[in-house]
N, C-alpha and C positions, 0 to 999 in steps of 0.2 A: 667127594666129602667134604661138607661144610660142616665147621666149627665154629662154635658160637662161646663168647666168654663167659664164667663163672655166675652166674645168678640172673643171665639173662634168660626168661623165658619167653619163649617164641611163640607164637599164634601159630594156626593148621594155616591160617589163609598167608603168613608174611611166609612160611617154609614154601607152599606150594609155590608165590608168585616168585621167589628167589629161585623154582627149578625149573619153571616155563622161561626166566630169562639166560638159567646156565644152556638150554637148549638151542634159545632161539639165535643167540649170541652168535653162536658156530657156525648154523646155518646162513646166517646174514654175510659172515665172514665169507665161507665158500659160496655164496651167490655171486659176492663182487670180485673175490679172484676170480671165479670163472666166468663172466661177464668181459673183465680186464684181458684174459688170457685168449678170448674168441676172437675177438677183433682188432686189426693193426694198423697204423698207421705208417705207411708203404714208401718210399722216395726213390729217386733215382734220375736219370738224366741222361737225354738222348742228343747227340752230337754225329755232323757228318764223319765218315771214315776216312778221307781225304785230308781234309786238315784240322779234324776236332772243332769244328766252330760248332754252336748249338744250333738245334732246328727249332724255332721256336711253332708253336700251333702244331706240332705234331700229335696223331690220335694214339691212346694209350689206352690197350683193352684188355681185360680179363674176363676169360669165359672158362664157361663150365668144362671139365677135360668130361663129361658123358656126350654133352650136347653141346649147339653154338650160342646159349643163352648167356645173354652178357651177364655178368656178376657186378664188376666196377669199369668204371670208366673215367679218362680225364685227356687234359690236353698240356702239351709242355708251356712253360711261361719262357721268358724271350732271353732270358740262357738254357734254355733245353731242358731245365728243372721240371720235372713233377710232382705232386703228392696227391694221394688217396687216401682218403679218411674211412674208420668202419670197414677195412679190408680182414674178410674171415681168414682163419687160420685153413691151411690146407692147399691141396695143390692144384693151380690155374695154370692154363694157357694164356700165357701174354701175347699178346699182339702189337705190335707198334707200326704206323704207318706215315709216311709224308710223300707227297705229291712232288713227281722227281726222284724218288727212292726206292729201292727192293724192301718191301715187304721184310720185316723182322717176325720171325718166333720162335718161342722156347716156352720151354715146362720150367715154371717156378714155383718153390716149395715156399708160402707163406709162411711165419713164425717168428714170436717174438725176439729172438735172438736176433733176428736177421731183417731188421725193416730197412735198411740200403741196400740196394737191388745191385747198386754202380751205377757205371755208365754204360749205355747200348749204342754202336756204331753201327752207323747204318748204312749202308753204299749206296751210290748213284745208280740207277737204271740208264744202261747204253742203248735204250732204246730212242732214236731219234726222232725230236722235238719234244725230249720230255722235260728237258731244261726251260724251254720256252713257256713250258705249262706252269712250272713252279712259279715264274716271277707273276703268269697272268694271275693265278689263284691266291697267290699271295694275300689279295686285300678282303680275300672273304673272310677270314674272322682273325678277330686281333683278341688276346687276354690281354684284359685292362684289370688289374688285382686281382681278386675274387671273381670276376664277372669274363664269362665268353662273347666276347661283342660279333655278332655275323652281322655281314654287309647284305641285308635285303636284297641291294640293285646286283652285285652280281650274278645271280641265281636266277636263272629264266624261266616264267612259267606262262602258261595262257593267260589269254585277257581276262577269262570270266573265274581264276583261280582264286581260290581261298588263302588266308592265313596257313592253314591246314596243307594244303598243295605246297605251300611255300617252304614251311619249314621241314617237310618232309624230303627235300631236297638237301637239306642241309647236315653237313656229315654230323655223327653224333646223337641226331634226335631220332624217334620212331615213335610214330605213331598205331598202335595196330590195338583191336579188340576197343575203341572208346579210351584207352590208355596213354598220356602222353608222356615219353621216356628221353631224358637228356642223359648223356655219360651214362648208361646205366641206370638211373634214378628215374621214379617217378616224380614228374611235375605234378607237384599239387597243387600251384596255383597258375593262372596266368593272366595277367595284368595290362592294360592297354595305357601307355603313357605313365606308367606309375599305379594306377587307380583300375579297381574291378570295375569288372565288363559285364560279366552273368556269375558273379561269385566264387564259389569254388569248384566249378563246370568248366575245367581247363577245355574240352573238346569244344564245347559251345560257343566259347570265344573264338577258337581258332577256324569253325566253321561260318562265322557269323561276320566275320570281318574280311574285307577285301584283301586280297594279295598286294595290289598294287597302292593300297592306302602304308603301305610298313617300308619303313627308311630302316629300322635295325631291330634286330633281335637279340636282348639281353638273358644269358641264364647265367643264374646264381646261385650260392646255398646260402638262406634266407634265416636269422635266427628266427626262435620263438617269440610268441607274444611276451611273455614273462621276461627276456632277456631284453627284448625291445625298449620295454616298460621300464624296467630295473637298470639297465644299463651293463647289467654281469653277465658273461657268456657262461651259459647253464649249460653250454656244448649240444644244445638241441636244435638240429637245423633240418629242413626241407628244400627240394629242387623248387626255383622259381623262376619260369617264364613273362617277362617284361616284352612287351609290342610298342616300338615305339614309332610314332604314325611320322607319314612327311607333314612339312610345316607348312606346307600348302593343300593340304586337304585335314585339316582339323577344324576349318567350318566349310560348313554345308551338308547337303542330303544326300543321300548315294542307298543303294539299293541293289536286291534280284530278287528275280521271280523264274520259277521253274517249275518242269509239270512232265511225268511221263505215265505212258500206258501199257500193259501189259496183257499174256494171254490171265484168262479165267477171268478175267472183270477186274485185276487189281493196276492200281492206279497210287500215285501220291505227287503232290503238288504243294505249291508252300512259296510263301515270301518273305523277306524281310524290307525294313526299310530303318533307315539309321539317319539320326540327323545330331549331328556335329557343329556343337557352339563353342569355340575352346575348350574347356575341362566341362562343360556341361554336356551331355552326351543321353539320348532319348533311342531306341531302340525298339521296335513294332517289330513282333514277330505271325507269322502265321503259317498255319501246316493242315493239310487232310490229306489221309491215305488209307489202305486195309490191309496195307501189310506188316503193322505189327511196330511201323519206325518213331522212333523218338527223340526229335531235335536239342530238347532240352531236357533237365529235370525241375519237377515241380518245384522245388525248393528255391532253384533260382528266383522264380517271379514274388516270392515271399518277401 
């Protein structure tokens, strides 16, 4: 009920507007409370069960209880801690793995009142040779602040492999049906030395850059254009991948040519020529096929 002071003659439009405000405000508050209740930032720590020493770069994944699809994922910091933002409330299967240690799996119920999952202790794998493997693979990746830094030289690929073949071998990164995912989130953009190579087409960049040119692969959360312009964190981030090229390969021309022929006169042929001159990069693409295969999106050349 709305009460007005005596002598105040309210117009119908004023009353109508006031009633609309009274209806909209509770709806906005309810939407805000619902959004807050659905996503939680969870934290935890992974240590060795032997001496409680932290296990850096351990893989932490939350998957659906119905199937094996990854909902969220991350890696532990140097002190063994991990933090995962925007974790949906509900029951999820938690999987923690570290080379040389037994995988830990458990069911976790995520809710607002329980954002700290506590400490997880992994036991050493008693299989012979595992301890040596830990030392050999420790340099494969490193957490640097908010960035997961992969050492490309630590992953073996075929001589004619592409950057896509390379990142597929890296833990926490998948490429399926044209979608690149890192730590359970879709990679929105792939840059080369911090600059766009094929616009927003992440897979086109990975397909057209030779693996032997890549020195490091960096995965991080990029702030929105608005936050980067204003310096104010609006909370909106997207997963981005940056390919750091080898210094001795940043000047020169390179490319690849391929061809294939199958039954029913089906064929596919094409090639890529790249000319790198420091930060100036020119790429020429060509493709011909009758199998409805597309190498890049039309908007990438606009």
